[in-house]
DOVOKOL-793358 format. One record per residue (C-alpha): chain; residue in one letter; x negated, y, z negated. Coordinates in Angstrom, 1 decimal. Example, Ala and Ser with C-alpha at 12.3 -4.5 7.8 and 13.67 -1.06 7.14 Angstrom:
2
+------+--------+--------+--------+--------+
| voba | tortor |     px |     py |     pz |
+------+--------+--------+--------+--------+
|    A |      A |  -12.3 |   -4.5 |   -7.8 |
|    A |      S |  -13.7 |   -1.1 |   -7.1 |
+------+--------+--------+--------+--------+
This chain:
304
+------+--------+--------+--------+--------+
| voba | tortor |     px |     py |     pz |
+------+--------+--------+--------+--------+
|    A |      M |    6.5 |   58.4 |   95.9 |
|    A |      L |    6.3 |   59.4 |   92.3 |
|    A |      A |   10.0 |   58.9 |   91.9 |
|    A |      E |    9.8 |   55.5 |   93.5 |
|    A |      E |    6.9 |   54.4 |   91.4 |
|    A |      F |    8.7 |   55.5 |   88.2 |
|    A |      M |   11.8 |   53.5 |   89.2 |
|    A |      I |    9.7 |   50.4 |   89.9 |
|    A |      K |    8.0 |   50.7 |   86.5 |
|    A |      K |   11.4 |   51.2 |   84.8 |
|    A |      I |   12.8 |   48.1 |   86.5 |
|    A |      I |    9.7 |   46.0 |   85.5 |
|    A |      F |    9.9 |   47.3 |   81.9 |
|    A |      S |   13.6 |   46.5 |   81.7 |
|    A |      F |   13.1 |   43.0 |   83.1 |
|    A |      F |   10.3 |   42.5 |   80.5 |
|    A |      I |   12.6 |   43.5 |   77.7 |
|    A |      L |   15.4 |   41.2 |   78.9 |
|    A |      F |   13.0 |   38.4 |   79.4 |
|    A |      H |   11.4 |   38.8 |   76.0 |
|    A |      T |   14.8 |   39.0 |   74.3 |
|    A |      S |   16.1 |   35.9 |   76.0 |
|    A |      V |   12.9 |   33.9 |   75.2 |
|    A |      F |   12.5 |   34.9 |   71.6 |
|    A |      A |   16.2 |   35.3 |   70.5 |
|    A |      E |   17.0 |   33.1 |   67.6 |
|    A |      D |   20.2 |   31.2 |   67.0 |
|    A |      I |   21.8 |   31.9 |   63.6 |
|    A |      L |   23.0 |   29.0 |   61.5 |
|    A |      T |   25.2 |   30.1 |   58.5 |
|    A |      V |   25.4 |   27.6 |   55.7 |
|    A |      G |   27.9 |   28.1 |   52.9 |
|    A |      T |   26.8 |   26.6 |   49.6 |
|    A |      Y |   26.9 |   27.1 |   45.8 |
|    A |      D |   24.6 |   29.6 |   44.1 |
|    A |      S |   22.2 |   27.3 |   42.3 |
|    A |      F |   21.3 |   25.5 |   45.6 |
|    A |      A |   20.5 |   28.8 |   47.3 |
|    A |      A |   18.8 |   30.4 |   44.3 |
|    A |      D |   15.1 |   31.2 |   44.3 |
|    A |      W |   14.5 |   28.3 |   41.9 |
|    A |      G |   16.8 |   25.9 |   43.8 |
|    A |      P |   16.0 |   23.8 |   46.9 |
|    A |      G |   17.5 |   26.4 |   49.4 |
|    A |      P |   14.4 |   28.6 |   50.0 |
|    A |      D |   12.1 |   25.6 |   50.7 |
|    A |      I |   14.6 |   24.0 |   52.9 |
|    A |      E |   15.2 |   27.3 |   54.8 |
|    A |      D |   11.4 |   27.8 |   55.4 |
|    A |      G |   11.0 |   24.2 |   56.5 |
|    A |      F |   13.9 |   24.2 |   58.9 |
|    A |      E |   13.2 |   27.5 |   60.5 |
|    A |      K |    9.7 |   26.2 |   61.4 |
|    A |      I |   11.2 |   23.6 |   63.7 |
|    A |      C |   14.6 |   25.0 |   64.8 |
|    A |      N |   13.7 |   28.4 |   66.4 |
|    A |      C |   16.6 |   29.8 |   64.4 |
|    A |      D |   17.6 |   32.0 |   61.5 |
|    A |      L |   19.0 |   29.8 |   58.7 |
|    A |      Q |   21.2 |   31.9 |   56.4 |
|    A |      F |   22.6 |   30.6 |   53.1 |
|    A |      I |   25.8 |   32.3 |   52.0 |
|    A |      A |   26.4 |   31.3 |   48.3 |
|    A |      T |   29.4 |   31.3 |   46.0 |
|    A |      S |   29.2 |   31.3 |   42.2 |
|    A |      Q |   32.3 |   29.0 |   42.1 |
|    A |      A |   31.5 |   25.7 |   43.8 |
|    A |      G |   35.2 |   24.8 |   43.9 |
|    A |      S |   35.6 |   27.5 |   46.6 |
|    A |      L |   33.6 |   25.4 |   49.0 |
|    A |      S |   36.9 |   23.7 |   49.9 |
|    A |      S |   38.8 |   26.9 |   50.3 |
|    A |      D |   39.8 |   28.3 |   53.7 |
|    A |      I |   38.8 |   31.8 |   52.6 |
|    A |      F |   35.2 |   30.8 |   51.8 |
|    A |      V |   34.5 |   28.4 |   54.7 |
|    A |      K |   35.8 |   30.9 |   57.4 |
|    A |      G |   32.9 |   32.1 |   59.6 |
|    A |      K |   30.4 |   29.5 |   58.3 |
|    A |      D |   28.8 |   26.9 |   60.6 |
|    A |      V |   27.9 |   24.4 |   57.9 |
|    A |      I |   29.3 |   23.8 |   54.4 |
|    A |      L |   26.9 |   22.2 |   51.9 |
|    A |      G |   27.9 |   20.9 |   48.5 |
|    A |      V |   31.5 |   19.7 |   48.8 |
|    A |      E |   32.3 |   17.0 |   46.2 |
|    A |      H |   33.1 |   13.8 |   48.1 |
|    A |      N |   36.5 |   13.4 |   46.4 |
|    A |      D |   37.5 |   16.7 |   48.0 |
|    A |      F |   36.3 |   15.8 |   51.5 |
|    A |      D |   38.1 |   13.8 |   54.3 |
|    A |      T |   35.5 |   11.1 |   55.2 |
|    A |      S |   37.4 |   10.3 |   58.4 |
|    A |      Y |   35.7 |   13.5 |   59.8 |
|    A |      D |   33.5 |   12.9 |   62.8 |
|    A |      D |   30.6 |   10.7 |   61.5 |
|    A |      N |   28.0 |   12.7 |   63.5 |
|    A |      L |   29.0 |   15.9 |   61.7 |
|    A |      W |   28.7 |   15.1 |   58.1 |
|    A |      A |   26.6 |   13.2 |   55.5 |
|    A |      F |   26.0 |   12.6 |   51.8 |
|    A |      Y |   22.7 |   14.2 |   50.8 |
|    A |      D |   22.6 |   13.5 |   47.1 |
|    A |      Y |   24.7 |   11.9 |   44.3 |
|    A |      G |   25.0 |   11.6 |   40.5 |
|    A |      Y |   27.3 |   10.8 |   37.6 |
|    A |      F |   29.3 |   13.2 |   35.5 |
|    A |      A |   28.0 |   13.0 |   31.9 |
|    A |      F |   27.9 |   15.0 |   28.6 |
|    A |      I |   24.5 |   16.3 |   27.5 |
|    A |      Y |   23.5 |   16.8 |   23.9 |
|    A |      D |   20.4 |   17.8 |   21.9 |
|    A |      S |   19.1 |   14.7 |   20.1 |
|    A |      S |   17.1 |   16.8 |   17.7 |
|    A |      K |   20.4 |   18.2 |   16.3 |
|    A |      L |   22.9 |   15.4 |   16.9 |
|    A |      N |   21.9 |   12.2 |   15.2 |
|    A |      N |   25.1 |   10.2 |   15.7 |
|    A |      P |   26.2 |   10.8 |   19.3 |
|    A |      P |   29.5 |    9.4 |   20.6 |
|    A |      K |   29.1 |    6.1 |   22.4 |
|    A |      S |   32.3 |    6.3 |   24.4 |
|    A |      M |   34.7 |    8.8 |   25.8 |
|    A |      D |   37.3 |    7.7 |   23.2 |
|    A |      D |   34.7 |    8.2 |   20.5 |
|    A |      L |   34.0 |   11.7 |   21.7 |
|    A |      I |   37.7 |   12.6 |   21.9 |
|    A |      N |   38.3 |   11.4 |   18.3 |
|    A |      R |   35.4 |   13.4 |   16.9 |
|    A |      N |   36.4 |   16.7 |   15.2 |
|    A |      D |   32.9 |   17.8 |   14.2 |
|    A |      L |   31.6 |   18.7 |   17.7 |
|    A |      K |   31.9 |   21.9 |   19.8 |
|    A |      I |   32.1 |   21.1 |   23.5 |
|    A |      V |   31.9 |   23.4 |   26.5 |
|    A |      V |   33.2 |   22.3 |   29.9 |
|    A |      Q |   34.0 |   23.9 |   33.2 |
|    A |      D |   37.3 |   25.1 |   34.6 |
|    A |      P |   38.6 |   22.5 |   37.0 |
|    A |      R |   40.2 |   25.2 |   39.2 |
|    A |      T |   36.8 |   26.7 |   40.0 |
|    A |      S |   34.3 |   23.9 |   39.3 |
|    A |      P |   33.9 |   20.4 |   40.8 |
|    A |      V |   32.3 |   19.4 |   37.5 |
|    A |      G |   35.5 |   20.5 |   35.6 |
|    A |      M |   37.6 |   18.6 |   38.1 |
|    A |      G |   35.3 |   15.6 |   37.7 |
|    A |      L |   36.2 |   15.5 |   34.0 |
|    A |      L |   39.9 |   15.3 |   34.8 |
|    A |      R |   39.4 |   12.5 |   37.3 |
|    A |      W |   37.1 |   10.7 |   35.0 |
|    A |      M |   39.5 |   10.8 |   32.0 |
|    A |      K |   42.5 |    9.9 |   34.2 |
|    A |      S |   40.6 |    6.9 |   35.5 |
|    A |      I |   39.8 |    5.8 |   32.0 |
|    A |      F |   43.1 |    6.5 |   30.2 |
|    A |      G |   45.8 |    6.3 |   32.9 |
|    A |      D |   49.2 |    6.9 |   31.3 |
|    A |      E |   47.5 |    8.1 |   28.1 |
|    A |      Y |   45.6 |   10.8 |   29.9 |
|    A |      Q |   47.7 |   13.8 |   28.7 |
|    A |      Y |   47.6 |   12.6 |   25.1 |
|    A |      K |   43.8 |   12.1 |   25.2 |
|    A |      M |   43.2 |   15.4 |   27.0 |
|    A |      N |   45.2 |   17.2 |   24.4 |
|    A |      K |   43.0 |   15.7 |   21.6 |
|    A |      F |   39.9 |   16.5 |   23.6 |
|    A |      D |   41.0 |   20.1 |   24.2 |
|    A |      K |   41.0 |   20.8 |   20.5 |
|    A |      N |   37.2 |   20.5 |   20.4 |
|    A |      V |   36.5 |   22.6 |   23.5 |
|    A |      V |   35.0 |   26.0 |   22.8 |
|    A |      T |   35.8 |   27.3 |   26.3 |
|    A |      Y |   36.2 |   26.4 |   29.9 |
|    A |      T |   33.7 |   28.3 |   32.0 |
|    A |      P |   34.1 |   29.3 |   35.7 |
|    A |      G |   31.1 |   27.2 |   36.7 |
|    A |      W |   28.3 |   24.9 |   35.6 |
|    A |      T |   25.7 |   27.6 |   35.1 |
|    A |      E |   27.7 |   29.5 |   32.5 |
|    A |      A |   28.5 |   26.3 |   30.6 |
|    A |      Y |   25.0 |   25.0 |   30.5 |
|    A |      G |   23.7 |   28.4 |   29.4 |
|    A |      M |   26.1 |   28.4 |   26.5 |
|    A |      F |   24.9 |   25.0 |   25.4 |
|    A |      L |   21.2 |   25.9 |   25.6 |
|    A |      E |   21.9 |   29.1 |   23.6 |
|    A |      G |   23.3 |   26.9 |   20.8 |
|    A |      N |   27.0 |   27.9 |   21.2 |
|    A |      A |   28.1 |   24.3 |   21.8 |
|    A |      D |   26.9 |   20.8 |   20.7 |
|    A |      I |   27.7 |   19.1 |   24.0 |
|    A |      V |   28.1 |   20.3 |   27.5 |
|    A |      L |   29.7 |   18.6 |   30.6 |
|    A |      S |   27.0 |   18.2 |   33.3 |
|    A |      Y |   25.3 |   15.3 |   35.1 |
|    A |      S |   23.4 |   12.2 |   33.8 |
|    A |      T |   20.3 |   13.5 |   35.6 |
|    A |      S |   20.2 |   16.9 |   33.8 |
|    A |      P |   17.6 |   15.6 |   31.3 |
|    A |      F |   15.2 |   15.2 |   34.2 |
|    A |      Y |   15.0 |   19.0 |   34.5 |
|    A |      H |   13.9 |   19.4 |   30.9 |
|    A |      Q |   11.4 |   16.5 |   31.1 |
|    A |      E |    9.9 |   17.6 |   34.5 |
|    A |      Y |    9.7 |   21.4 |   34.0 |
|    A |      E |    9.6 |   21.9 |   30.2 |
|    A |      D |    8.0 |   18.7 |   29.0 |
|    A |      E |   11.0 |   18.4 |   26.7 |
|    A |      S |   12.8 |   15.1 |   26.0 |
|    A |      K |   15.3 |   16.1 |   23.3 |
|    A |      Y |   18.1 |   16.7 |   25.8 |
|    A |      Q |   19.8 |   13.4 |   26.6 |
|    A |      A |   22.9 |   12.2 |   28.4 |
|    A |      L |   25.7 |   10.4 |   26.5 |
|    A |      I |   26.1 |    7.1 |   28.2 |
|    A |      F |   29.7 |    5.9 |   27.6 |
|    A |      E |   30.7 |    2.2 |   27.5 |
|    A |      E |   33.8 |    2.9 |   29.6 |
|    A |      G |   31.6 |    3.9 |   32.5 |
|    A |      H |   31.0 |    7.2 |   34.4 |
|    A |      L |   32.6 |    8.8 |   37.4 |
|    A |      P |   30.2 |    9.1 |   40.4 |
|    A |      T |   29.9 |   12.2 |   42.4 |
|    A |      K |   28.4 |   12.6 |   45.9 |
|    A |      E |   27.7 |   15.9 |   47.6 |
|    A |      V |   28.6 |   16.3 |   51.2 |
|    A |      V |   27.2 |   18.5 |   54.0 |
|    A |      Y |   29.2 |   18.9 |   57.1 |
|    A |      V |   29.4 |   20.9 |   60.3 |
|    A |      R |   32.7 |   22.8 |   60.8 |
|    A |      N |   34.7 |   22.1 |   63.9 |
|    A |      E |   34.6 |   25.9 |   64.5 |
|    A |      A |   30.8 |   26.1 |   64.3 |
|    A |      T |   29.2 |   28.2 |   67.0 |
|    A |      N |   26.4 |   25.7 |   67.5 |
|    A |      K |   27.3 |   22.2 |   66.4 |
|    A |      E |   24.1 |   20.8 |   67.8 |
|    A |      L |   22.1 |   23.0 |   65.5 |
|    A |      G |   24.3 |   22.0 |   62.6 |
|    A |      Q |   23.7 |   18.3 |   63.3 |
|    A |      Q |   19.9 |   19.1 |   63.5 |
|    A |      F |   20.2 |   20.7 |   60.0 |
|    A |      I |   22.0 |   17.6 |   58.6 |
|    A |      N |   19.3 |   15.3 |   60.0 |
|    A |      F |   16.7 |   17.5 |   58.5 |
|    A |      L |   18.2 |   17.3 |   55.0 |
|    A |      L |   17.9 |   13.5 |   55.1 |
|    A |      K |   14.2 |   13.5 |   55.8 |
|    A |      K |   12.2 |   11.9 |   53.0 |
|    A |      Q |   10.2 |   15.1 |   52.2 |
|    A |      I |   13.4 |   17.2 |   52.1 |
|    A |      Q |   15.1 |   14.6 |   49.9 |
|    A |      E |   12.2 |   14.9 |   47.5 |
|    A |      I |   12.8 |   18.7 |   47.3 |
|    A |      I |   16.5 |   18.1 |   46.7 |
|    A |      A |   15.8 |   15.7 |   43.9 |
|    A |      Q |   13.2 |   17.9 |   42.3 |
|    A |      K |   15.2 |   21.2 |   42.5 |
|    A |      N |   18.8 |   20.2 |   42.7 |
|    A |      I |   18.3 |   17.7 |   39.9 |
|    A |      M |   20.4 |   14.9 |   41.5 |
|    A |      Y |   19.6 |   11.5 |   42.9 |
|    A |      P |   18.6 |   11.8 |   46.6 |
|    A |      V |   20.4 |    9.4 |   48.9 |
|    A |      N |   17.0 |    8.2 |   50.1 |
|    A |      E |   16.0 |    6.0 |   47.1 |
|    A |      E |   12.3 |    6.3 |   48.1 |
|    A |      A |   12.5 |   10.0 |   47.3 |
|    A |      I |   13.6 |    9.6 |   43.6 |
|    A |      P |   10.9 |   11.1 |   41.3 |
|    A |      Q |    9.4 |    8.8 |   38.7 |
|    A |      K |   10.8 |   10.6 |   35.7 |
|    A |      M |   14.3 |   10.5 |   37.2 |
|    A |      K |   13.9 |    6.7 |   37.8 |
|    A |      S |   13.3 |    6.3 |   34.0 |
|    A |      L |   16.7 |    7.8 |   33.2 |
|    A |      I |   19.5 |    5.4 |   32.2 |
|    A |      K |   21.8 |    5.1 |   35.2 |
|    A |      P |   25.4 |    4.9 |   34.0 |
|    A |      V |   27.7 |    2.1 |   34.9 |
|    A |      E |   30.0 |    3.3 |   37.7 |
|    A |      I |   33.6 |    3.4 |   36.6 |
|    A |      N |   36.3 |    1.7 |   38.6 |
|    A |      Y |   37.6 |    5.0 |   39.9 |
|    A |      V |   41.3 |    5.6 |   40.6 |
|    A |      K |   41.0 |    6.9 |   44.1 |
|    A |      N |   43.0 |    9.7 |   45.7 |
|    A |      L |   44.0 |   11.4 |   42.5 |
|    A |      N |   45.9 |   14.5 |   43.4 |
|    A |      A |   43.8 |   17.5 |   42.2 |
|    A |      K |   46.8 |   19.9 |   42.0 |
|    A |      E |   48.8 |   17.4 |   39.8 |
|    A |      L |   45.7 |   17.0 |   37.5 |
|    A |      V |   45.2 |   20.7 |   37.2 |
|    A |      D |   48.9 |   21.3 |   36.5 |
|    A |      E |   48.8 |   18.7 |   33.7 |
|    A |      W |   45.6 |   20.3 |   32.3 |
|    A |      L |   47.1 |   23.8 |   32.4 |
|    A |      E |   50.2 |   22.6 |   30.5 |
|    A |      I |   47.9 |   21.3 |   27.8 |
|    A |      V |   45.4 |   24.2 |   27.4 |
|    A |      T |   48.0 |   27.0 |   27.6 |
|    A |      K |   50.1 |   25.6 |   24.7 |
+------+--------+--------+--------+--------+
């Protein structure tokens, strides 16, 4: 009888463990993104907390310090969702239910108005100046750096290589990513840094500082939109779709605007101080510029 009672208790205990595991097991959603999005000060932690409250899942951000790698086969392998791909590097013929734009902005140069009294008014003006130190990002590893090449190619066309060659003479360095470049600028190692037209919002909102301004060029500015998409190889596409829908909610769009320092796609979520920024004229962009060809041309210039 004791042996039978022991076996019955063991079966009941095992059943309880299996039942408990099946009821409370969490799905895991892995999201590949760039480091500033997932950082403690970025929107990632708030988004993770909010989504996990409604999804019964474990949301895991896996970050890369080089945002350009978000389009590489090596980085995306094993991820369910990729967040932060620049729209010019994404095939928008992808299944409409599996991707979305979640924020947007304009490439722009940032300067310190307390130090630079006569800022350039055009891209051509900037290129022809020889009194300015500029820091930009490497187009091989940074979407911002690649954005500059596309921007200049769209403006100058056949003169692109000549103009880039002149521009390169004022470049202090090409950093792997945005963080390094902006840090050099803030430390005073450059007069101008390539960034986004919304960058001044950060200083106004969190530092009560208005001296950092965007150069607004008369030729217009190249827009950039950030994409989030569910990979075809995702283990749980439905959960990935749920995550995309969550990112587009107004309260999450507000977090993205406040902490990713970009315009949210939901216009109602734009912070007041961001609304007060000058919105650049959108350039007539030359679409489908081949990234490899642009990089090859750039390398030929900078390695001379």
